C-alpha positions as CSV (number, residue, x, y, z in Angstrom):
1,M,9.7,8.8,-5.7
2,Q,6.1,8.7,-4.7
3,F,4.9,10.3,-1.4
4,G,1.4,10.1,0.0
5,I,-1.1,9.5,2.7
6,F,-2.8,6.3,3.8
7,S,-5.9,6.3,6.1
8,V,-7.3,3.4,8.2
9,G,-10.7,5.2,8.5
10,D,-11.1,4.7,12.2
11,V,-13.9,6.5,14.1
12,T,-12.2,7.3,17.4
13,P,-13.3,9.9,20.0
14,D,-11.0,12.9,20.3
15,P,-9.5,12.3,23.8
16,T,-9.1,16.0,24.5
17,T,-12.7,17.1,23.7
18,G,-14.7,13.8,23.8
19,L,-16.1,14.7,20.3
20,T,-16.7,11.6,18.1
21,L,-17.4,12.1,14.4
22,S,-20.3,10.3,12.9
23,E,-19.5,7.6,10.2
24,G,-20.6,10.1,7.5
25,E,-18.5,12.8,9.0
26,R,-15.5,10.5,9.1
27,I,-15.9,9.5,5.4
28,A,-16.2,13.1,4.5
29,L,-13.0,13.9,6.4
30,M,-11.1,11.2,4.6
31,T,-12.3,12.7,1.3
32,R,-11.0,16.2,2.3
33,V,-7.7,14.6,3.4
34,A,-7.3,13.2,-0.1
35,L,-8.2,16.5,-1.8
36,K,-5.7,18.3,0.5
37,A,-3.0,15.7,-0.3
38,E,-3.3,16.6,-4.0
39,E,-3.5,20.4,-3.2
40,V,-0.1,20.3,-1.3
41,G,1.6,18.2,-4.0
42,L,1.5,14.7,-2.6
43,D,1.3,11.8,-5.1
44,V,-0.9,9.1,-3.5
45,F,-3.9,8.7,-1.4
46,A,-4.6,5.1,-0.1
47,T,-7.4,3.8,1.9
48,G,-7.6,0.7,4.0
49,E,-10.3,-2.0,4.0
50,H,-12.1,-3.1,7.2
51,H,-15.5,-4.5,7.8
52,N,-15.9,-3.9,11.5
53,P,-16.2,-0.9,13.9
54,P,-14.5,1.4,14.7
55,F,-13.6,1.6,11.0
56,V,-15.7,2.9,8.1
57,V,-13.6,1.8,5.1
58,S,-15.7,-1.1,3.9
59,A,-16.0,-0.1,0.2
60,P,-12.6,1.2,-1.1
61,T,-13.5,1.4,-4.8
62,T,-16.7,3.4,-4.1
63,H,-14.7,5.9,-2.1
64,L,-11.8,6.1,-4.5
65,A,-14.1,6.6,-7.5
66,Y,-15.7,9.5,-5.7
67,I,-12.3,11.0,-5.0
68,A,-11.2,10.4,-8.6
69,A,-14.1,12.6,-9.8
70,K,-12.8,15.4,-7.6
71,T,-9.1,15.2,-8.4
72,E,-6.9,15.5,-11.5
73,R,-3.6,13.8,-10.8
74,L,-3.7,12.1,-7.5
75,L,-2.9,8.4,-7.6
76,L,-5.6,6.3,-5.9
77,S,-4.6,3.2,-4.0
78,T,-5.4,0.9,-1.2
79,S,-3.4,0.3,1.9
80,T,-5.2,-3.1,2.1
81,T,-7.4,-4.9,-0.3
82,L,-8.5,-8.1,1.4
83,I,-7.3,-10.8,-1.0
84,T,-8.2,-13.5,1.5
85,T,-11.9,-12.8,2.1
86,T,-12.9,-10.9,-1.1
87,D,-13.8,-12.9,-4.2
88,P,-11.0,-12.4,-6.8
89,V,-13.8,-12.0,-9.5
90,R,-15.1,-9.1,-7.5
91,I,-11.7,-7.5,-7.1
92,A,-10.9,-7.9,-10.8
93,E,-14.1,-6.2,-11.9
94,D,-14.2,-3.5,-9.3
95,Y,-10.6,-2.3,-9.8
96,A,-10.8,-2.5,-13.6
97,F,-13.9,-0.4,-13.4
98,L,-12.1,2.1,-11.2
99,Q,-9.2,2.2,-13.7
100,H,-11.7,3.3,-16.4
101,L,-13.3,5.9,-14.2
102,S,-10.0,7.4,-13.0
103,G,-8.2,7.3,-16.3
104,G,-5.7,4.8,-15.0
105,R,-4.9,6.6,-11.7
106,V,-5.1,3.4,-9.6
107,D,-3.0,0.7,-8.1
108,L,-3.7,-1.5,-5.1
109,M,-2.1,-3.3,-2.3
110,M,-3.1,-6.9,-1.4
111,G,-3.2,-7.9,2.2
112,R,-4.6,-10.5,4.5
113,G,-5.9,-8.0,7.1
114,N,-5.4,-8.1,10.8
115,T,-8.9,-8.6,12.0
116,G,-9.5,-12.3,12.8
117,P,-13.3,-12.3,12.8
118,V,-13.6,-11.1,9.2
119,Y,-12.8,-14.6,7.9
120,P,-15.9,-16.4,9.1
121,W,-18.0,-13.3,8.3
122,F,-17.1,-14.0,4.6
123,G,-17.2,-17.7,4.9
124,K,-13.5,-18.3,5.2
125,D,-11.2,-19.9,7.8
126,I,-8.3,-17.7,9.2
127,R,-6.1,-20.8,9.3
128,D,-6.2,-20.8,5.5
129,G,-5.0,-17.1,5.3
130,I,-1.8,-17.7,3.5
131,K,-3.2,-20.3,1.1
132,L,-6.2,-18.0,0.3
133,A,-3.8,-15.1,-0.4
134,V,-1.7,-17.3,-2.8
135,E,-4.6,-19.0,-4.6
136,N,-6.9,-15.9,-4.9
137,Y,-4.1,-13.6,-6.2
138,H,-3.1,-16.1,-8.9
139,L,-6.7,-16.3,-10.1
140,L,-6.9,-12.5,-10.1
141,R,-3.9,-12.3,-12.4
142,K,-5.6,-14.7,-14.8
143,L,-8.8,-12.7,-14.7
144,W,-7.0,-9.6,-15.7
145,R,-4.8,-11.2,-18.3
146,E,-6.8,-13.9,-20.1
147,P,-10.0,-13.1,-22.2
148,Q,-11.6,-16.4,-21.0
149,V,-10.7,-18.1,-17.8
150,N,-11.0,-21.8,-17.1
151,W,-10.0,-22.4,-13.5
152,Q,-10.5,-24.7,-10.6
153,G,-9.1,-24.3,-7.1
154,Q,-9.6,-25.1,-3.4
155,F,-11.5,-22.1,-2.1
156,R,-14.2,-21.1,-4.6
157,T,-16.4,-22.6,-7.3
158,P,-14.8,-23.4,-10.7
159,L,-14.9,-21.0,-13.6
160,Q,-15.6,-22.1,-17.1
161,G,-15.1,-19.8,-20.0
162,F,-15.5,-16.8,-17.7
163,T,-14.7,-13.2,-18.9
164,S,-14.2,-10.5,-16.4
165,T,-15.8,-7.2,-17.3
166,P,-14.7,-4.6,-17.8
167,A,-11.3,-5.6,-19.1
168,P,-8.4,-3.6,-17.6
169,L,-8.0,-0.1,-19.1
170,D,-5.9,-0.2,-22.3
171,G,-5.6,-4.0,-21.7
172,T,-3.2,-3.2,-18.9
173,P,-3.8,-4.5,-15.4
174,P,-3.1,-2.2,-12.4
175,F,0.3,-2.4,-10.7
176,V,0.0,-4.4,-7.5
177,W,1.8,-4.2,-4.1
178,H,1.7,-7.0,-1.6
179,G,1.5,-5.6,2.0
180,S,2.8,-7.6,4.9
181,I,4.1,-6.9,8.4
182,R,5.4,-10.3,9.3
183,S,4.5,-13.0,6.7
184,T,7.6,-14.1,4.7
185,E,5.3,-16.0,2.3
186,I,3.8,-12.7,1.1
187,A,7.2,-11.2,0.5
188,E,7.9,-14.3,-1.5
189,Q,4.7,-13.9,-3.5
190,A,5.5,-10.3,-4.4
191,A,8.9,-11.4,-5.6
192,Y,7.6,-14.3,-7.6
193,Y,5.3,-12.1,-9.7
194,G,7.7,-9.1,-9.9
195,D,5.2,-7.0,-8.0
196,G,5.9,-4.4,-5.3
197,F,6.4,-5.2,-1.6
198,F,5.0,-2.7,0.9
199,H,6.1,-3.0,4.5
200,N,3.9,-1.0,6.9
201,H,6.5,-0.7,9.6
202,I,4.7,1.6,11.9
203,F,4.5,-1.3,14.4
204,W,7.9,-2.9,14.1
205,N,11.6,-2.1,14.7
206,K,13.9,-1.4,11.8
207,E,15.7,-4.8,12.1
208,H,12.5,-6.6,11.4
209,T,11.6,-4.3,8.5
210,E,15.2,-4.7,7.1
211,A,14.9,-8.5,7.2
212,M,11.6,-8.6,5.4
213,V,12.6,-6.2,2.7
214,K,16.0,-8.0,2.1
215,L,14.1,-11.3,1.7
216,Y,11.8,-9.7,-0.9
217,R,14.7,-8.1,-2.8
218,R,16.8,-11.3,-2.8
219,R,13.9,-13.4,-4.1
220,F,13.0,-10.7,-6.7
221,E,16.4,-11.1,-8.2
222,H,16.2,-14.9,-7.9
223,Y,13.1,-14.9,-10.1
224,G,14.8,-12.9,-12.8
225,H,13.0,-9.6,-12.5
226,G,16.1,-7.5,-12.1
227,A,18.8,-6.8,-9.6
228,A,17.8,-6.9,-5.9
229,D,18.2,-3.1,-5.5
230,Q,15.8,-2.6,-8.4
231,A,12.9,-4.3,-6.7
232,Y,9.9,-2.1,-5.9
233,V,9.7,-1.3,-2.2
234,G,7.2,0.9,-0.3
235,L,7.1,1.8,3.3
236,G,4.5,3.0,5.8
237,G,5.3,5.6,8.4
238,Q,3.7,7.8,10.9
239,V,4.5,11.4,11.9
240,F,3.2,14.2,14.0
241,M,4.9,17.6,13.7
242,A,5.0,21.0,15.5
243,S,7.5,23.8,15.7
244,T,9.3,22.1,18.5
245,E,9.7,18.5,19.6
246,A,8.3,19.3,23.0
247,E,5.2,20.9,21.5
248,A,4.6,18.0,19.2
249,K,4.8,15.5,22.0
250,R,2.5,17.7,24.2
251,V,-0.2,17.9,21.6
252,Y,0.1,14.3,20.3
253,R,0.5,12.4,23.5
254,P,-3.3,12.0,24.4
255,Y,-4.0,10.8,20.9
256,F,-1.2,8.3,21.0
257,D,-2.2,7.1,24.4
258,N,-5.8,6.3,23.2
259,A,-5.0,5.2,19.6
260,P,-7.0,2.1,18.6
261,V,-4.0,0.3,17.1
262,Y,-1.4,0.8,19.9
263,G,-2.9,2.9,22.7
264,H,-2.5,1.8,26.3
265,G,0.7,0.1,25.5
266,P,4.3,1.4,25.4
267,S,4.9,5.0,26.2
268,L,5.2,7.5,23.4
269,E,8.9,7.8,24.1
270,D,9.5,4.1,24.0
271,Y,7.4,3.7,20.9
272,T,9.3,6.3,19.0
273,K,12.6,4.6,19.9
274,M,11.3,1.1,18.9
275,T,9.5,2.0,15.7
276,P,9.7,4.6,12.9
277,L,7.0,6.8,14.6
278,T,8.4,10.3,14.6
279,V,6.9,13.0,16.8
280,G,8.9,16.2,16.5
281,T,9.8,19.0,14.0
282,P,9.7,18.8,10.2
283,E,13.5,18.6,10.3
284,Q,13.4,15.6,12.6
285,V,10.9,13.9,10.3
286,I,13.2,14.5,7.3
287,E,16.2,13.1,9.1
288,R,14.4,10.0,10.3
289,T,12.7,9.3,7.0
290,L,15.9,9.6,5.0
291,G,17.4,7.1,7.4
292,F,14.9,4.4,6.3
293,A,16.9,3.9,3.1
294,D,19.9,3.1,5.2
295,Y,18.4,-0.2,6.1
296,V,15.9,-1.0,3.3
297,G,17.8,0.4,0.4
298,D,16.6,3.0,-2.1
299,Y,12.9,2.6,-2.4
300,Q,10.0,4.0,-4.4
301,R,7.0,4.8,-2.2
302,Q,6.6,6.4,1.2
303,L,3.1,6.7,2.7
304,F,2.3,8.5,6.0
305,L,-0.5,7.9,8.4
306,A,-1.8,11.3,9.5
307,D,-5.5,11.2,10.3
308,H,-6.3,8.6,12.9
309,A,-6.8,8.3,16.7
310,G,-9.4,11.1,16.8
311,L,-7.2,13.9,15.6
312,P,-9.3,16.9,14.7
313,E,-9.4,18.1,11.1
314,S,-7.5,21.3,11.9
315,L,-4.5,19.2,13.1
316,V,-4.7,16.7,10.3
317,M,-4.7,19.5,7.7
318,E,-1.7,21.2,9.4
319,Q,0.2,17.9,9.2
320,L,-0.6,17.6,5.5
321,E,0.5,21.2,4.9
322,M,3.8,20.7,6.6
323,L,4.4,17.4,4.7
324,G,3.7,19.0,1.4
325,T,5.6,22.3,1.8
326,E,8.4,21.5,4.3
327,V,9.1,17.8,4.4
328,V,8.4,16.1,1.0
329,P,10.2,18.6,-1.2
330,V,13.4,18.0,0.8
331,L,12.9,14.2,0.9
332,R,12.4,14.1,-2.9
333,K,15.6,15.9,-3.5
334,E,17.7,14.0,-1.0
335,F,16.4,10.5,-1.9
336,E,17.1,11.2,-5.6
337,R,20.5,12.6,-4.9
338,R,21.6,9.4,-3.3
339,R,19.8,7.0,-5.7
340,P,22.0,5.1,-8.2
341,A,21.1,5.6,-11.8
342,H,20.0,2.0,-12.4
343,V,17.5,2.0,-9.5
344,P,14.0,3.2,-10.5
345,S,12.8,6.3,-8.8
346,D,9.1,5.5,-9.2
347,P,7.1,2.3,-9.2
348,P,5.3,1.4,-12.4
349,T,2.2,3.5,-13.3
350,H,-0.5,2.9,-15.8
351,A,1.3,5.2,-18.3
352,S,4.6,3.4,-17.9
353,L,3.0,-0.1,-18.1
354,V,1.2,0.9,-21.3
355,A,4.4,2.3,-22.7
356,A,6.2,-1.0,-22.0
357,G,3.8,-2.7,-24.4
358,P,1.7,-5.8,-24.4
359,D,4.7,-8.1,-24.6
360,S,6.2,-6.9,-21.3
361,P,6.4,-9.3,-18.3
362,H,3.6,-7.4,-16.6
363,H,1.1,-8.9,-19.0
364,L,2.1,-12.5,-18.1
365,V,0.2,-14.5,-15.5
366,E,3.4,-16.0,-14.2
367,P,6.4,-13.9,-15.4
368,A,8.8,-15.8,-13.2
369,R,7.8,-19.1,-14.8
370,A,8.2,-17.6,-18.3
371,L,11.6,-16.3,-17.5
372,A,12.7,-19.6,-16.1
373,E,11.4,-21.5,-19.2
374,A,13.2,-19.0,-21.5
375,A,16.4,-19.5,-19.7
376,A,16.2,-23.2,-19.8
377,S,15.4,-23.1,-23.5
378,S,18.4,-20.9,-24.1
379,V,20.7,-23.4,-22.3
380,E,19.3,-26.3,-24.3
381,E,19.9,-24.4,-27.6
382,G,23.5,-23.7,-26.6
383,A,24.2,-27.2,-25.6
């Protein structure tokens, strides 16, 4: 199972000191967080994508390439790649380039984003969000899988005999997750292509997360990619730890109260009851996180948010140290102990996709369509 960190890259004043990092200091801190994640044995570092203050994460591939040069085994990912407002040609070329630079240590998560004004900034209409996500992702798959693309759609100029460069490393496109908090259409999209589904459930109760993941699993099986419990599921989460629960809440409360994503809303106590946010001891984090599988099933990736809301570097690094030394080793052991043998422990990686060969479904633009056509042909031959 993969464990890691995702960062939203917010520049938020420390509510206890008033100190605000510069944009350059915040980017440098994110880099040190990624390096620390590898040092303590975590598997993944993922960055968000925003194009508005207070966030600095406007160029994910640039940052991930820099981190790739400073790490050896860390898997580099995104917690959002804006498939709605970023040209699919740009995504195809940027992430294939990153594949080559990193030796294949890259996957990415498609998302629509939660910042409404970004759409007109990039010449799009937020009312077309779902349709943009569907059309743009289908084009992206073609760009990564066909040597020359002829294409015409609703939202960009046509392509005639276009070749995306560079081609994916080893002729193998990156594995893709589709991230969504509430859009059932995105869960359906992930299932249709046999991709992963990532539910960032730091904002929602477990019943909502359970319903979204069950929908994805059911449709994954419907499209012929495997049994529902074999579908690739990732979860977001958020923790803050100390030696006692009281101490964790004392230290974290001012940061929670002023957080840009949920500050000035429900109390810390109410929020930890309603959502998976866990503020307490490492043992409490272990118990709570293991409980996620009780309602989403056995899953393959768990990412934690640990560096936002103005938390100083010293506290962030303490959290990563505790995750790597006290929490994740126990989670790895316990998640695998309960996992059935037929359920994959890890999501696909570059190495596993290359090993599967060029005839694997991953290399098809529409694997669900190919599976359906093969099944229909088999029925006709047996008639």
